[in-house]
Every structure is written in C-alpha cells, then in structure tokens.
NUTIKOL-867873 format. One record per atom (N, C-alpha, C): x, y, z; atom name; residue number from 0. Coordinates in nm, 4 decimals. Atoms other than C-alpha are relative to their C-alpha. Layout:
% residues N
+----------+----------+----------+------+--------+
|        u |        v |        w | mise | martor |
+----------+----------+----------+------+--------+
|        X |        Y |        Z |   CA |    NUM |
...
+----------+----------+----------+------+--------+
***
This chain:
% residues 118
+----------+----------+----------+------+--------+
|        u |        v |        w | mise | martor |
+----------+----------+----------+------+--------+
|   0.0620 |   0.1293 |  -0.0257 |    N |      0 |
|   1.8616 |   9.1138 |   0.3282 |   CA |      0 |
|  -0.1503 |   0.0150 |  -0.0162 |    C |      0 |
|   0.1440 |   0.0015 |   0.0168 |    N |      1 |
|   1.5067 |   9.0331 |   0.2262 |   CA |      1 |
|  -0.0623 |  -0.0939 |   0.1012 |    C |      1 |
|   0.0744 |   0.0914 |  -0.0857 |    N |      2 |
|   1.2464 |   8.8731 |   0.4407 |   CA |      2 |
|  -0.1417 |  -0.0061 |  -0.0526 |    C |      2 |
|   0.1356 |   0.0189 |   0.0464 |    N |      3 |
|   0.8920 |   8.7583 |   0.3954 |   CA |      3 |
|  -0.0951 |   0.0108 |   0.1176 |    C |      3 |
|   0.1023 |  -0.0122 |  -0.1043 |    N |      4 |
|   0.5851 |   8.8494 |   0.5959 |   CA |      4 |
|  -0.1041 |  -0.1085 |  -0.0245 |    C |      4 |
|   0.1020 |   0.1033 |   0.0115 |    N |      5 |
|   0.3450 |   8.5680 |   0.6645 |   CA |      5 |
|  -0.1233 |   0.0438 |   0.0785 |    C |      5 |
|   0.1215 |  -0.0421 |  -0.0702 |    N |      6 |
|  -0.0103 |   8.6725 |   0.7452 |   CA |      6 |
|  -0.0575 |  -0.1134 |   0.0833 |    C |      6 |
|   0.0626 |   0.1012 |  -0.0856 |    N |      7 |
|  -0.2055 |   8.4932 |   1.0150 |   CA |      7 |
|  -0.0944 |  -0.0894 |  -0.0789 |    C |      7 |
|   0.0968 |   0.0771 |   0.0788 |    N |      8 |
|  -0.4499 |   8.3775 |   0.7485 |   CA |      8 |
|   0.0598 |  -0.1291 |  -0.0551 |    C |      8 |
|  -0.0610 |   0.1249 |   0.0461 |    N |      9 |
|  -0.1980 |   8.1141 |   0.6411 |   CA |      9 |
|  -0.0373 |  -0.1149 |   0.0928 |    C |      9 |
|   0.0346 |   0.1031 |  -0.0982 |    N |     10 |
|  -0.2954 |   7.9277 |   0.9589 |   CA |     10 |
|  -0.1399 |  -0.0571 |  -0.0225 |    C |     10 |
|   0.1348 |   0.0496 |   0.0280 |    N |     11 |
|  -0.6533 |   7.8929 |   0.8360 |   CA |     11 |
|  -0.0162 |  -0.0410 |  -0.1458 |    C |     11 |
|   0.0065 |   0.0387 |   0.1405 |    N |     12 |
|  -0.5667 |   7.8114 |   0.4753 |   CA |     12 |
|  -0.0139 |  -0.1514 |  -0.0136 |    C |     12 |
|   0.0126 |   0.1432 |   0.0266 |    N |     13 |
|  -0.6372 |   7.4744 |   0.3183 |   CA |     13 |
|   0.1354 |  -0.0697 |   0.0064 |    C |     13 |
|  -0.1331 |   0.0609 |  -0.0028 |    N |     14 |
|  -0.2644 |   7.4130 |   0.2884 |   CA |     14 |
|   0.0420 |  -0.0354 |   0.1419 |    C |     14 |
|  -0.0395 |   0.0233 |  -0.1393 |    N |     15 |
|  -0.2261 |   7.4340 |   0.6663 |   CA |     15 |
|  -0.0630 |  -0.1280 |   0.0558 |    C |     15 |
|   0.0613 |   0.1256 |  -0.0409 |    N |     16 |
|  -0.4495 |   7.1271 |   0.6940 |   CA |     16 |
|   0.0805 |  -0.1216 |  -0.0464 |    C |     16 |
|  -0.0828 |   0.1087 |   0.0527 |    N |     17 |
|  -0.1851 |   6.9211 |   0.5120 |   CA |     17 |
|   0.1029 |  -0.0445 |   0.1036 |    C |     17 |
|  -0.1005 |   0.0560 |  -0.0913 |    N |     18 |
|   0.0985 |   6.7223 |   0.6698 |   CA |     18 |
|   0.1050 |   0.1033 |   0.0383 |    C |     18 |
|  -0.1082 |  -0.0885 |  -0.0453 |    N |     19 |
|   0.3824 |   6.8841 |   0.8610 |   CA |     19 |
|   0.1054 |   0.0158 |  -0.1092 |    C |     19 |
|  -0.1009 |  -0.0063 |   0.1060 |    N |     20 |
|   0.6207 |   6.7984 |   0.5767 |   CA |     20 |
|  -0.0441 |   0.0949 |  -0.1114 |    C |     20 |
|   0.0520 |  -0.0889 |   0.1045 |    N |     21 |
|   0.3962 |   6.9783 |   0.3257 |   CA |     21 |
|   0.0085 |   0.1453 |   0.0455 |    C |     21 |
|  -0.0077 |  -0.1375 |  -0.0521 |    N |     22 |
|   0.3764 |   7.2857 |   0.5481 |   CA |     22 |
|   0.1444 |   0.0486 |   0.0060 |    C |     22 |
|  -0.1425 |  -0.0384 |  -0.0072 |    N |     23 |
|   0.7535 |   7.2876 |   0.6033 |   CA |     23 |
|   0.0514 |   0.0321 |  -0.1396 |    C |     23 |
|  -0.0465 |  -0.0254 |   0.1368 |    N |     24 |
|   0.8174 |   7.2622 |   0.2304 |   CA |     24 |
|  -0.0591 |   0.1304 |  -0.0527 |    C |     24 |
|   0.0657 |  -0.1233 |   0.0452 |    N |     25 |
|   0.5650 |   7.5409 |   0.1599 |   CA |     25 |
|   0.0703 |   0.1240 |   0.0561 |    C |     25 |
|  -0.0676 |  -0.1147 |  -0.0628 |    N |     26 |
|   0.7276 |   7.7786 |   0.4082 |   CA |     26 |
|   0.1413 |   0.0153 |  -0.0564 |    C |     26 |
|  -0.1347 |  -0.0043 |   0.0589 |    N |     27 |
|   1.0731 |   7.6870 |   0.2747 |   CA |     27 |
|  -0.0051 |   0.0626 |  -0.1387 |    C |     27 |
|   0.0116 |  -0.0538 |   0.1353 |    N |     28 |
|   0.9588 |   7.7631 |  -0.0784 |   CA |     28 |
|  -0.0380 |   0.1481 |   0.0008 |    C |     28 |
|   0.0309 |  -0.1429 |  -0.0121 |    N |     29 |
|   0.8103 |   8.0960 |   0.0304 |   CA |     29 |
|   0.1272 |   0.0804 |   0.0255 |    C |     29 |
|  -0.1270 |  -0.0676 |  -0.0278 |    N |     30 |
|   1.1507 |   8.1898 |   0.1696 |   CA |     30 |
|   0.0907 |   0.0035 |  -0.1225 |    C |     30 |
|  -0.0893 |   0.0119 |   0.1150 |    N |     31 |
|   1.3251 |   8.0779 |  -0.1483 |   CA |     31 |
|  -0.0456 |   0.0805 |  -0.1213 |    C |     31 |
|   0.0554 |  -0.0630 |   0.1205 |    N |     32 |
|   1.0952 |   8.2513 |  -0.3999 |   CA |     32 |
|   0.0554 |   0.1395 |  -0.0220 |    C |     32 |
|  -0.0389 |  -0.1374 |   0.0317 |    N |     33 |
|   1.2132 |   8.5604 |  -0.5818 |   CA |     33 |
|  -0.1257 |   0.0862 |  -0.0049 |    C |     33 |
|   0.1144 |  -0.0914 |  -0.0028 |    N |     34 |
|   0.9867 |   8.8641 |  -0.6196 |   CA |     34 |
|  -0.1087 |  -0.0397 |  -0.0989 |    C |     34 |
|   0.0989 |   0.0468 |   0.0955 |    N |     35 |
|   0.8131 |   8.6980 |  -0.9139 |   CA |     35 |
|  -0.0600 |  -0.1342 |   0.0361 |    C |     35 |
|   0.0535 |   0.1274 |  -0.0444 |    N |     36 |
|   0.7379 |   8.3817 |  -0.7184 |   CA |     36 |
|   0.0713 |  -0.1207 |  -0.0582 |    C |     36 |
|  -0.0733 |   0.1109 |   0.0612 |    N |     37 |
|   0.9982 |   8.1714 |  -0.9005 |   CA |     37 |
|   0.0979 |  -0.0600 |   0.0998 |    C |     37 |
|  -0.0932 |   0.0733 |  -0.0855 |    N |     38 |
|   1.1886 |   7.9058 |  -0.7103 |   CA |     38 |
|   0.0839 |  -0.0861 |  -0.0924 |    C |     38 |
|  -0.0894 |   0.0772 |   0.0837 |    N |     39 |
|   1.4923 |   7.7607 |  -0.8806 |   CA |     39 |
|   0.0636 |  -0.1078 |   0.0856 |    C |     39 |
|  -0.0529 |   0.1114 |  -0.0775 |    N |     40 |
|   1.5511 |   7.4233 |  -0.7221 |   CA |     40 |
|  -0.0634 |  -0.1290 |  -0.0494 |    C |     40 |
|   0.0537 |   0.1306 |   0.0336 |    N |     41 |
|   1.5102 |   7.0604 |  -0.8060 |   CA |     41 |
|  -0.0688 |  -0.0571 |   0.1234 |    C |     41 |
|   0.0599 |   0.0642 |  -0.1175 |    N |     42 |
|   1.2948 |   6.8411 |  -0.5824 |   CA |     42 |
|   0.1060 |  -0.0550 |   0.0960 |    C |     42 |
|  -0.1074 |   0.0512 |  -0.0852 |    N |     43 |
|   1.6174 |   6.6847 |  -0.4552 |   CA |     43 |
|   0.0605 |   0.1124 |   0.0842 |    C |     43 |
|  -0.0540 |  -0.1153 |  -0.0733 |    N |     44 |
|   1.7539 |   7.0281 |  -0.3603 |   CA |     44 |
|  -0.0999 |   0.0485 |   0.1043 |    C |     44 |
|   0.1020 |  -0.0413 |  -0.0958 |    N |     45 |
|   1.4239 |   7.1176 |  -0.1958 |   CA |     45 |
|   0.0009 |  -0.0913 |   0.1228 |    C |     45 |
|  -0.0046 |   0.0956 |  -0.1114 |    N |     46 |
|   1.4471 |   6.8005 |   0.0161 |   CA |     46 |
|   0.1166 |   0.0331 |   0.0926 |    C |     46 |
|  -0.1187 |  -0.0315 |  -0.0810 |    N |     47 |
|   1.7957 |   6.8950 |   0.1303 |   CA |     47 |
|  -0.0200 |   0.1307 |   0.0761 |    C |     47 |
|   0.0164 |  -0.1316 |  -0.0623 |    N |     48 |
|   1.7112 |   7.2592 |   0.2006 |   CA |     48 |
|  -0.1053 |  -0.0038 |   0.1112 |    C |     48 |
|   0.1090 |   0.0064 |  -0.0981 |    N |     49 |
|   1.3854 |   7.1791 |   0.3850 |   CA |     49 |
|   0.0232 |  -0.1073 |   0.1064 |    C |     49 |
|  -0.0323 |   0.1080 |  -0.0938 |    N |     50 |
|   1.5488 |   6.8868 |   0.5699 |   CA |     50 |
|  -0.1137 |  -0.1025 |   0.0075 |    C |     50 |
|   0.1052 |   0.0993 |   0.0126 |    N |     51 |
|   1.2828 |   6.6463 |   0.4456 |   CA |     51 |
|   0.0515 |  -0.1162 |  -0.0842 |    C |     51 |
|  -0.0374 |   0.1119 |   0.0862 |    N |     52 |
|   1.3027 |   6.3057 |   0.2822 |   CA |     52 |
|  -0.0493 |   0.0286 |  -0.1414 |    C |     52 |
|   0.0428 |  -0.0178 |   0.1382 |    N |     53 |
|   1.2690 |   6.2827 |  -0.0935 |   CA |     53 |
|  -0.1462 |  -0.0407 |  -0.0167 |    C |     53 |
|   0.1388 |   0.0456 |   0.0084 |    N |     54 |
|   0.9437 |   6.0922 |  -0.0486 |   CA |     54 |
|  -0.0963 |   0.1074 |   0.0528 |    C |     54 |
|   0.0845 |  -0.1066 |  -0.0560 |    N |     55 |
|   0.8005 |   6.3713 |   0.1715 |   CA |     55 |
|  -0.0132 |   0.1159 |  -0.0975 |    C |     55 |
|   0.0019 |  -0.1110 |   0.0959 |    N |     56 |
|   0.8967 |   6.6342 |  -0.0856 |   CA |     56 |
|  -0.0843 |  -0.0363 |  -0.1218 |    C |     56 |
|   0.0775 |   0.0410 |   0.1174 |    N |     57 |
|   0.7534 |   6.4369 |  -0.3770 |   CA |     57 |
|  -0.1497 |   0.0029 |   0.0291 |    C |     57 |
|   0.1412 |  -0.0002 |  -0.0383 |    N |     58 |
|   0.4229 |   6.3907 |  -0.1935 |   CA |     58 |
|  -0.0508 |   0.1432 |   0.0186 |    C |     58 |
|   0.0399 |  -0.1393 |  -0.0230 |    N |     59 |
|   0.4101 |   6.7561 |  -0.0841 |   CA |     59 |
|  -0.0142 |   0.0754 |  -0.1319 |    C |     59 |
|   0.0085 |  -0.0667 |   0.1299 |    N |     60 |
|   0.4804 |   6.8775 |  -0.4377 |   CA |     60 |
|  -0.1227 |  -0.0472 |  -0.0772 |    C |     60 |
|   0.1197 |   0.0523 |   0.0665 |    N |     61 |
|   0.2057 |   6.6504 |  -0.5712 |   CA |     61 |
|  -0.1248 |   0.0662 |   0.0569 |    C |     61 |
|   0.1146 |  -0.0649 |  -0.0651 |    N |     62 |
|  -0.0371 |   6.7984 |  -0.3187 |   CA |     62 |
|  -0.0085 |   0.1462 |  -0.0424 |    C |     62 |
|   0.0012 |  -0.1426 |   0.0321 |    N |     63 |
|   0.0652 |   7.1566 |  -0.3912 |   CA |     63 |
|  -0.0301 |   0.0266 |  -0.1469 |    C |     63 |
|   0.0274 |  -0.0229 |   0.1421 |    N |     64 |
|   0.0532 |   7.1210 |  -0.7699 |   CA |     64 |
|  -0.1400 |  -0.0448 |  -0.0380 |    C |     64 |
|   0.1368 |   0.0445 |   0.0278 |    N |     65 |
|  -0.2896 |   6.9537 |  -0.7503 |   CA |     65 |
|  -0.1029 |   0.0957 |   0.0580 |    C |     65 |
|   0.0893 |  -0.0948 |  -0.0655 |    N |     66 |
|  -0.4366 |   7.2576 |  -0.5743 |   CA |     66 |
|  -0.1133 |   0.0497 |  -0.0862 |    C |     66 |
|   0.1058 |  -0.0440 |   0.0902 |    N |     67 |
|  -0.6351 |   7.3624 |  -0.8821 |   CA |     67 |
|  -0.0309 |   0.1479 |   0.0150 |    C |     67 |
|   0.0370 |  -0.1420 |   0.0019 |    N |     68 |
|  -0.8129 |   7.6932 |  -0.9290 |   CA |     68 |
|  -0.0329 |   0.0521 |   0.1387 |    C |     68 |
|   0.0379 |  -0.0430 |  -0.1339 |    N |     69 |
|  -0.9388 |   7.7025 |  -0.5701 |   CA |     69 |
|   0.1240 |   0.0302 |   0.0857 |    C |     69 |
|  -0.1223 |  -0.0141 |  -0.0794 |    N |     70 |
|  -0.5868 |   7.6727 |  -0.4270 |   CA |     70 |
|   0.1215 |   0.0011 |  -0.0921 |    C |     70 |
|  -0.1119 |  -0.0044 |   0.0952 |    N |     71 |
|  -0.3285 |   7.7887 |  -0.6812 |   CA |     71 |
|   0.1350 |   0.0159 |   0.0702 |    C |     71 |
|  -0.1205 |  -0.0108 |  -0.0806 |    N |     72 |
|  -0.0305 |   7.7093 |  -0.4625 |   CA |     72 |
|   0.1274 |  -0.0058 |  -0.0820 |    C |     72 |
|  -0.1262 |   0.0232 |   0.0687 |    N |     73 |
|   0.2254 |   7.5917 |  -0.7104 |   CA |     73 |
|  -0.0257 |  -0.0454 |  -0.1419 |    C |     73 |
|   0.0058 |   0.0442 |   0.1389 |    N |     74 |
|   0.2609 |   7.5664 |  -1.0856 |   CA |     74 |
|   0.1206 |  -0.0888 |  -0.0232 |    C |     74 |
|  -0.1005 |   0.1028 |   0.0275 |    N |     75 |
|   0.4591 |   7.2546 |  -1.1848 |   CA |     75 |
|   0.1455 |   0.0403 |  -0.0094 |    C |     75 |
|  -0.1438 |  -0.0193 |   0.0087 |    N |     76 |
|   0.8269 |   7.2266 |  -1.2551 |   CA |     76 |
|   0.0457 |  -0.0124 |  -0.1440 |    C |     76 |
|  -0.0656 |   0.0087 |   0.1299 |    N |     77 |
|   1.0208 |   7.2976 |  -1.5696 |   CA |     77 |
|   0.1483 |   0.0201 |   0.0259 |    C |     77 |
|  -0.1456 |  -0.0092 |  -0.0189 |    N |     78 |
|   1.3912 |   7.2236 |  -1.5450 |   CA |     78 |
|   0.0369 |   0.0594 |   0.1357 |    C |     78 |
|  -0.0340 |  -0.0466 |  -0.1333 |    N |     79 |
|   1.3943 |   7.2841 |  -1.1713 |   CA |     79 |
|  -0.0594 |   0.1349 |   0.0363 |    C |     79 |
|   0.0646 |  -0.1272 |  -0.0318 |    N |     80 |
|   1.1755 |   7.5966 |  -1.1831 |   CA |     80 |
|  -0.1417 |  -0.0266 |   0.0484 |    C |     80 |
|   0.1359 |   0.0073 |  -0.0524 |    N |     81 |
|   0.8672 |   7.6136 |  -0.9667 |   CA |     81 |
|  -0.0515 |   0.1427 |   0.0061 |    C |     81 |
|   0.0609 |  -0.1328 |  -0.0044 |    N |     82 |
|   0.6263 |   7.9066 |  -0.9786 |   CA |     82 |
|  -0.1108 |  -0.0019 |   0.1033 |    C |     82 |
|   0.1042 |  -0.0102 |  -0.1013 |    N |     83 |
|   0.4282 |   7.9934 |  -0.6703 |   CA |     83 |
|  -0.1162 |   0.0766 |  -0.0596 |    C |     83 |
|   0.1180 |  -0.0688 |   0.0504 |    N |     84 |
|   0.0747 |   8.0904 |  -0.7569 |   CA |     84 |
|  -0.0513 |   0.0993 |   0.1030 |    C |     84 |
|   0.0676 |  -0.0982 |  -0.0850 |    N |     85 |
|  -0.1048 |   8.3952 |  -0.6155 |   CA |     85 |
|   0.0607 |   0.0134 |   0.1390 |    C |     85 |
|  -0.0669 |  -0.0119 |  -0.1290 |    N |     86 |
|   0.1412 |   8.4746 |  -0.3391 |   CA |     86 |
|  -0.0496 |   0.1252 |   0.0717 |    C |     86 |
|   0.0419 |  -0.1179 |  -0.0747 |    N |     87 |
|  -0.0229 |   8.7011 |  -0.0844 |   CA |     87 |
|   0.1036 |   0.0376 |   0.1054 |    C |     87 |
|  -0.1048 |  -0.0209 |  -0.0987 |    N |     88 |
|   0.3074 |   8.7123 |   0.1029 |   CA |     88 |
|   0.1163 |   0.0722 |  -0.0670 |    C |     88 |
|  -0.1032 |  -0.0715 |   0.0742 |    N |     89 |
|   0.5205 |   8.9884 |  -0.0518 |   CA |     89 |
|   0.1352 |  -0.0011 |   0.0700 |    C |     89 |
|  -0.1354 |  -0.0124 |  -0.0519 |    N |     90 |
|   0.8943 |   8.9904 |  -0.0104 |   CA |     90 |
|   0.0283 |   0.1489 |   0.0169 |    C |     90 |
|  -0.0278 |  -0.1400 |  -0.0303 |    N |     91 |
|   1.0010 |   9.3172 |   0.1492 |   CA |     91 |
|   0.1455 |   0.0102 |   0.0434 |    C |     91 |
|  -0.1385 |  -0.0160 |  -0.0419 |    N |     92 |
|   1.3571 |   9.4354 |   0.1749 |   CA |     92 |
|   0.0048 |   0.0804 |   0.1294 |    C |     92 |
|  -0.0142 |  -0.0734 |  -0.1259 |    N |     93 |
|   1.4756 |   9.5628 |   0.5107 |   CA |     93 |
|   0.0150 |   0.1490 |  -0.0254 |    C |     93 |
|  -0.0209 |  -0.1417 |   0.0306 |    N |     94 |
|   1.5841 |   9.8895 |   0.3487 |   CA |     94 |
|  -0.1327 |   0.0674 |  -0.0328 |    C |     94 |
|   0.1310 |  -0.0547 |   0.0357 |    N |     95 |
|   1.2377 |   9.9450 |   0.2018 |   CA |     95 |
|  -0.0876 |   0.0145 |   0.1236 |    C |     95 |
|   0.0787 |  -0.0029 |  -0.1224 |    N |     96 |
|   1.0725 |   9.8609 |   0.5318 |   CA |     96 |
|   0.0475 |   0.1118 |   0.0916 |    C |     96 |
|  -0.0562 |  -0.1054 |  -0.0854 |    N |     97 |
|   1.3070 |  10.0971 |   0.7185 |   CA |     97 |
|  -0.0370 |   0.1380 |  -0.0535 |    C |     97 |
|   0.0398 |  -0.1290 |   0.0586 |    N |     98 |
|   1.2342 |  10.3817 |   0.4741 |   CA |     98 |
|  -0.1458 |   0.0309 |   0.0321 |    C |     98 |
|   0.1423 |  -0.0183 |  -0.0308 |    N |     99 |
|   0.8614 |  10.3313 |   0.5245 |   CA |     99 |
|  -0.0173 |   0.0370 |   0.1468 |    C |     99 |
|   0.0068 |  -0.0273 |  -0.1437 |    N |    100 |
|   0.9073 |  10.3264 |   0.9041 |   CA |    100 |
|   0.0469 |   0.1429 |   0.0282 |    C |    100 |
|  -0.0537 |  -0.1347 |  -0.0228 |    N |    101 |
|   1.1201 |  10.6439 |   0.8957 |   CA |    101 |
|  -0.0948 |   0.1079 |  -0.0514 |    C |    101 |
|   0.0973 |  -0.0974 |   0.0525 |    N |    102 |
|   0.8649 |  10.8243 |   0.6752 |   CA |    102 |
|  -0.1156 |   0.0181 |   0.0973 |    C |    102 |
|   0.1120 |  -0.0064 |  -0.0931 |    N |    103 |
|   0.5868 |  10.7387 |   0.9193 |   CA |    103 |
|   0.0389 |   0.0732 |   0.1281 |    C |    103 |
|  -0.0463 |  -0.0672 |  -0.1220 |    N |    104 |
|   0.7898 |  10.8499 |   1.2223 |   CA |    104 |
|   0.0184 |   0.1499 |  -0.0245 |    C |    104 |
|  -0.0195 |  -0.1415 |   0.0342 |    N |    105 |
|   0.8793 |  11.1775 |   1.0468 |   CA |    105 |
|  -0.1358 |   0.0693 |  -0.0081 |    C |    105 |
|   0.1353 |  -0.0543 |   0.0109 |    N |    106 |
|   0.5104 |  11.2338 |   0.9669 |   CA |    106 |
|  -0.0597 |   0.0240 |   0.1386 |    C |    106 |
|   0.0505 |  -0.0137 |  -0.1369 |    N |    107 |
|   0.4173 |  11.1741 |   1.3317 |   CA |    107 |
|   0.0691 |   0.1146 |   0.0725 |    C |    107 |
|  -0.0760 |  -0.1067 |  -0.0639 |    N |    108 |
|   0.6916 |  11.4086 |   1.4484 |   CA |    108 |
|  -0.0481 |   0.1375 |  -0.0476 |    C |    108 |
|   0.0491 |  -0.1271 |   0.0544 |    N |    109 |
|   0.5722 |  11.6863 |   1.2166 |   CA |    109 |
|  -0.1387 |   0.0329 |   0.0549 |    C |    109 |
|   0.1355 |  -0.0227 |  -0.0528 |    N |    110 |
|   0.2149 |  11.6401 |   1.3373 |   CA |    110 |
|   0.0081 |   0.0473 |   0.1446 |    C |    110 |
|  -0.0156 |  -0.0432 |  -0.1411 |    N |    111 |
|   0.3270 |  11.6711 |   1.7019 |   CA |    111 |
|   0.0527 |   0.1433 |   0.0064 |    C |    111 |
|  -0.0543 |  -0.1358 |   0.0015 |    N |    112 |
|   0.5300 |  11.9843 |   1.6202 |   CA |    112 |
|  -0.1081 |   0.1001 |  -0.0379 |    C |    112 |
|   0.1072 |  -0.0890 |   0.0453 |    N |    113 |
|   0.2325 |  12.1361 |   1.4405 |   CA |    113 |
|  -0.0996 |   0.0241 |   0.1128 |    C |    113 |
|   0.0910 |  -0.0122 |  -0.1137 |    N |    114 |
|   0.0101 |  12.0686 |   1.7437 |   CA |    114 |
|   0.0611 |   0.0911 |   0.1062 |    C |    114 |
|  -0.0691 |  -0.0824 |  -0.0994 |    N |    115 |
|   0.2705 |  12.2320 |   1.9698 |   CA |    115 |
|   0.0044 |   0.1463 |  -0.0386 |    C |    115 |
|  -0.0050 |  -0.1375 |   0.0487 |    N |    116 |
|   0.2851 |  12.5434 |   1.7522 |   CA |    116 |
|  -0.1365 |   0.0681 |   0.0095 |    C |    116 |
|   0.1367 |  -0.0568 |   0.0002 |    N |    117 |
|  -0.0937 |  12.5896 |   1.7703 |   CA |    117 |
|  -0.0360 |   0.0568 |   0.1358 |    C |    117 |
+----------+----------+----------+------+--------+
***
C-alpha cells in the first residue's frame, strides 16, 4: 500500500487559501496521483470520489489549472488525464519506508554496540 506525506507547508500555500471544496479536491487528487503525478479520472469521477458537486469540482479545477507559473498546481485535462505540477509530496511505499526505518535502527544499534566495546 502506498501513502503520501503532506508537509506542513501545504497549510501556508496559496492553494490553502481557496475554498474547502478546492482543498478537498486537491488532497483527493494527491492521493490519486501515480508516481509521475498523473491522475486518470474525469471531472465527473473526481466529483464522485471527492464527494463534491460537479459545480464545485468544475470551479476547483478552473482555479487549479489557472495557477500559472507561480502556482503550477495542475496541468489541464486530456481524455480524463490530469497532471499535477511540481509535486513536493512524494508517494512512498510502506515497504520502502520500513526498509529505511530498519536501516536506521540497525545503524543506531551498531553505533551503540561499538560504544559498548570501547
């Protein structure tokens, strides 16, 4: 299972100043994106998945695609494909995260053993 880490900085981003519906759709799309930032869903599907009205989704998508160079949140839609721009929120698999955690714990254990041997 994959999950996504959301940094605290999202709370101070320009997007966070938008409506609740826009923020909900953004977070939903972050969860849906593959490792390349591609979301395969029509606006209608996004409305259903995010539990928003079609009007809320259409408005949110208009806001996100109008972000421009300063806020490259979302690149338009082609046949139901949306591309998230500059995602600073990497998808990390649980297995990868666990391997990293285990490596760090092993490193700490070796350091403690080395200190004990001295």
